[in-house]
Backbone as a ProteinNet text record, in pm:
[ID]
protein_1_A
[PRIMARY]
XXXXXXXXXXXXXXXXXXXXXXXXXXXXXXXXXXXXXXXXXXXXXXXXXXXXXXXXXXXXXXXXXXXXXXXXXXXXXXXXXXXXXXXXXXXXXXXXXXXXXX
[TERTIARY]
-19995.3	-19837.6	-19739.7	-19703.2	-19626.8	-19461.9	-19387.9	-19253.7	-19204.6	-19075.8	-19010.2	-18872.6	-18800.6	-18612.1	-18576.2	-18481.5	-18383.7	-18254.8	-18177.6	-18037.1	-17939.1	-17861.5	-17794.1	-17660.6	-17634.6	-17459.1	-17411.2	-17315.7	-17220.6	-17090.9	-17016.7	-16872.5	-16782.8	-16821.9	-16748.4	-16687.8	-16622.7	-16596.7	-16730.9	-16683.6	-16850.2	-16843.1	-16725	-16754.2	-16828	-16784.5	-16850	-16983.9	-17033.1	-17171.7	-17218	-17192.9	-17265.8	-17253.6	-17155.3	-17152.9	-17294.3	-17282.3	-17360	-17521.6	-17544.8	-17699.9	-17729.3	-17626.2	-17658.5	-17748.5	-17625.8	-17655.1	-17774.8	-17842.8	-17943.7	-18072.4	-18061.2	-18148.4	-18292.1	-18287.3	-18348.4	-18476.4	-18368.1	-18440.3	-18472.8	-18473	-18493	-18570.7	-18662.4	-18778.3	-18678.6	-18606.1	-18512.4	-18374.8	-18285.2	-18137.5	-18127.9	-18071.5	-18011.7	-17863.9	-17829.4	-17732.4	-17693.9	-17588.7	-17605.1	-17517.1	-17519.4	-17480.2	-17321	-17253.9	-17098.3	-17056.9	-17148.1	-17093.9	-17140.2	-17247.8	-17277	-17160.6	-17134.5	-17026.8	-16900.1	-16864.9	-16720.9	-16726.4	-16841.9	-16840.8	-16938.4	-17034.5	-17127.4	-17230.9	-17300.2	-17395.1	-17378.8	-17302.7	-17196.1	-17237.5	-17220.7	-17252.4	-17415.7	-17500.4	-17660.2	-17661.3	-17598.3	-17610.3	-17578.9	-17454.7	-17406.1	-17501.1	-17534.1	-17604.5	-17767.8	-17820.6	-17931.8	-17932.8	-17822.4	-17830.9	-17767.7	-17725.7	-17690	-17829.2	-17931.5	-18046	-18156.7	-18135.1	-18207.9	-18377.2	-18389.3	-18533	-18571.3	-18530.1	-18533.3	-18522.2	-18637.4	-18639.6	-18505.7	-18423.5	-18295	-18341.6	-18305.9	-18300.7	-18190.5	-18179.9	-18092.9	-18058.3	-17999.4	-17981.2	-17920.2	-17968.2	-17899.1	-17895.6	-17971.8	-17998.5	-18008.5	-18095	-18064.3	-18122.7	-18058.8	-18115.4	-18156.9	-18089.5	-18137.7	-18121.8	-18192.3	-18162.7	-18227.5	-18340.9	-18440.2	-18374.4	-18481.3	-18450.8	-18348.6	-18207.7	-18088.1	-18067.5	-18056.8	-18009.8	-18109.8	-18237.5	-18351.6	-18327	-18342.2	-18319.6	-18185	-18085.1	-17941.6	-17993.9	-18043.2	-18046.3	-18132.7	-18258.2	-18348	-18310.9	-18220.6	-18199.2	-18064.1	-18000.1	-17914.4	-17996.3	-18110.7	-18210.2	-18268.3	-18253.6	-18273.4	-18476.3	-18531.5	-18646.9	-18686.2	-18625.7	-18680.9	-18517.9	-18555.8	-18413.6	-18491.2	-18370.3	-18399.3	-18386.3	-18460.7	-18438.3	-18430.3	-18348.7	-18390.7	-18473.1	-18561.5	-18692	-18667.3	-18568.6	-18539.3	-18506.4	-18534.9	-18477.5	-18635.6	-18548.5	-18687.5	-18779.4	-18899.5	-19100.4	-19030.6	-18958	-18963	-18897.6	-18775.1	-18692.8	-18795.1	-18852.9	-18969.5	-19046.4	-19143	-19229	-19154	-19054.1	-18970.5	-18957.3	-18906.1	-18874	-18983.1	-19111.1	-19239.4	-19285.1	-19286	-19291.2	-19225.7	-19106.1	-19004.6	-19073.3	-19053.2	-19105.1	-19230	-19306.3	-19448.5	-19441
1205.8	1148.8	1175.3	1105.2	1121.2	1072.6	1160.9	1142.5	1068.5	958.3	931.2	938.1	942.2	976.9	834.9	760.5	670	682.1	629.5	659.4	561.1	572.1	471.4	455.7	370.5	310.1	249	296.9	194	252	147.9	190.9	263.5	223.3	363.9	204.8	236.1	195.6	131.3	-46.3	-55.2	53.8	62.1	146.1	303.5	331.3	505	453	336.5	319.9	361.3	237.1	255	364.6	474.2	556.1	653.4	661.9	731.3	652.9	550.5	490.6	555.1	522.5	639.2	753.3	805.3	968.2	1005.9	906	990.4	882.4	773.9	713.2	770	885.5	942.2	1042.7	1025.3	1131	1084.5	951.5	898.6	768.5	718.6	648.6	505.5	471.9	372.9	402.7	307.4	288.8	194.9	195.5	107.4	70.8	-104.4	-126	-200.2	-117	-146.4	-232.8	-287.6	-399.5	-433.6	-350.9	-299.9	-342	-274.6	-312	-438.6	-496.2	-626.1	-734.8	-684.1	-792.3	-728.6	-667.2	-615.3	-709.8	-674.1	-723.1	-823.8	-895.6	-974	-926.4	-990.8	-978.8	-951.9	-946.5	-874.4	-702.5	-659.7	-509.4	-497.1	-614.6	-572.3	-543.4	-654.2	-667.7	-544.6	-505.6	-375.3	-271.4	-197.8	-146.9	-143.7	-254.2	-268.6	-232.1	-302.1	-255.6	-80.8	-20.4	134.6	216	140.9	206.3	197.3	159.4	174.9	172.6	75.5	80.8	112.4	168.4	256.8	97.8	132.1	-3.6	-37.9	-146.6	-107	-219	-186.9	-256.1	-296.6	-453	-493.3	-484.2	-457.4	-431.9	-539.6	-648.4	-791.6	-787	-773.5	-758.7	-901.2	-1021.2	-1124	-1135.4	-1284.5	-1343.7	-1457	-1516.8	-1648.6	-1706.5	-1787.2	-1881.8	-1758.3	-1690.6	-1606.2	-1655.8	-1797.8	-1815.2	-1834.8	-1886.8	-1855.7	-1703.6	-1641.8	-1508.4	-1447.1	-1424	-1357.8	-1417.3	-1542.2	-1595.1	-1517	-1519.4	-1465.6	-1316.3	-1205.9	-1095	-1108.3	-1129.1	-1104.4	-1161	-1298.2	-1340.1	-1230.1	-1168.1	-1019.8	-918.5	-934.5	-825.7	-690.8	-756.4	-663.2	-661.8	-546.9	-511.1	-519.7	-590.3	-602.9	-618.1	-656.6	-691.1	-677.4	-681.5	-664	-755.4	-789.8	-912.1	-822.9	-902.4	-815.9	-869.4	-761.1	-784.7	-866.5	-905.5	-973.6	-1154	-1166.5	-1265.6	-1360.2	-1494.9	-1588.9	-1582.9	-1618.4	-1585.9	-1691.8	-1789.9	-1857	-1811.9	-1703.5	-1633.1	-1513.6	-1461	-1361.3	-1418.3	-1492.8	-1566.1	-1610	-1657.7	-1723.8	-1588.7	-1472.7	-1322.2	-1279.3	-1277.2	-1219.3	-1333.1	-1464.2	-1519	-1529.4	-1461.7	-1464.1	-1331.1	-1256.3	-1110.3	-1092.5	-1170	-1156.9	-1249.3
38807.9	38822.8	38916.8	39021.8	39103.1	39029.9	39079.4	39026.2	39115	39093.7	39170.9	39132.6	39245.3	39236.4	39227.3	39146.8	39182.6	39112.1	39238.3	39247.9	39184.8	39090.7	39021.2	39042.7	39154.8	39157.1	39080.9	39011.7	38904.1	38909.2	38828.9	38855.8	38935.6	39058.3	39157	39279.1	39403.2	39464.4	39565.5	39630.4	39707.4	39834.6	39903.6	40015.8	39962.1	39871.9	39803.4	39809.8	39765.6	39713.7	39835.5	39904.1	40079.8	40117	40126.2	40173.3	40098.5	39962.8	39912.4	39903.4	39921.3	39960.7	40137	40191.4	40333.5	40337.6	40254.9	40267.3	40162.6	40094.3	39965.4	40055.8	40116.5	40133.3	40169.4	40270.9	40301.3	40187.1	40095.4	39992.2	39872.6	39861.7	39699.2	39743.8	39626.4	39638.9	39590.3	39527.3	39508.4	39487.8	39517	39519.5	39422.9	39328	39213.9	39234.6	39266.6	39242.4	39126.9	39045.2	38888.7	38857.5	38754.4	38662.3	38686.7	38700.6	38695.3	38864.1	38937.9	39025.5	39105.5	39082.8	39072.5	39063.5	38932.6	38844	38896.6	38979.6	39037.7	39161.2	39237.6	39397.4	39429.6	39323	39352.1	39463.5	39522.9	39586.1	39696.6	39755.6	39859	39833.1	39714.6	39684	39711.1	39667.2	39701	39858.1	39946.9	40055.1	40153.6	40086.3	40209.5	40120.8	40000.7	40022	40071	40083.7	40179.1	40291.7	40346.8	40490.3	40517.5	40411.8	40392.2	40389.9	40344.6	40294.5	40372.5	40501.5	40613.8	40561.6	40477.3	40414	40331.4	40229.9	40113.7	40012.3	39920.7	39830.7	39729.9	39716	39643.1	39524.2	39402.1	39286.2	39226.8	39222.3	39165.6	39018.4	38953.2	38812.4	38759.8	38749.2	38680.8	38560.1	38482.5	38343.4	38294.2	38363.4	38375.7	38216.7	38163.2	38004.9	38014.5	38151.3	38201.7	38291.7	38346.5	38486.3	38580.8	38558.4	38643	38788.2	38785.2	38938.8	39025.6	38963	39027.4	39055.2	38991.5	38959	39063.7	39035.2	39133.6	39321.6	39292.3	39448.8	39507.1	39443.7	39531.8	39514.7	39477.1	39461.4	39550.6	39575.8	39686.9	39858.6	39826.2	39943.4	40010	39920.5	39934.4	40011	40007.4	40021.6	39943	39789	39733.6	39723.6	39673.7	39677.9	39531.2	39394.7	39299.2	39246.2	39106.8	39015.5	38840.4	38775.3	38631.5	38570.9	38446.4	38365.7	38217.8	38113.5	37973.8	37928.9	37845.9	37782.3	37636.8	37576.1	37516.9	37547.1	37685	37734.7	37682.9	37691.2	37648.5	37747.3	37671.8	37768.7	37861.2	37882.3	38037.9	38095.3	38074.5	38144.8	38207.4	38150.6	38172.3	38309.9	38217.4	38316.3	38479.6	38448.6	38588.9	38663.8	38590.1	38671.2	38739.2	38652.5	38753.6	38817.9	38817	38930	39061.2	39041.6	39183.3	39228.5	39120.3	39174.9	39278	39205.7	39327.1	39459.9
[MASK]
++++++++++++++++++++++++++++++++++++++++++++++++++++++++++++++++++++++++++++++++++++++++++++++++++++++

């Protein structure tokens, strides 16, 4: 089994998150834009981290509970490679999240 490294960016200024993303991108498998960063800075946080990541995949930790189509579309349009949905979300939300991720 190959191990992977994911760097999570949470509860820090956006400028610092962008600097960290640029520095770790060559050395990590995933960069996560955490829920708190997204709540504070919106989709702009995803957009800026993606730009700084130089091709490293970026996970948007949305923790979507409903309306997966709207939230996932925003994240993917901002450049995210993947996004999260709550496991306790309604089956319809989970289905839509999986369809959009595909």
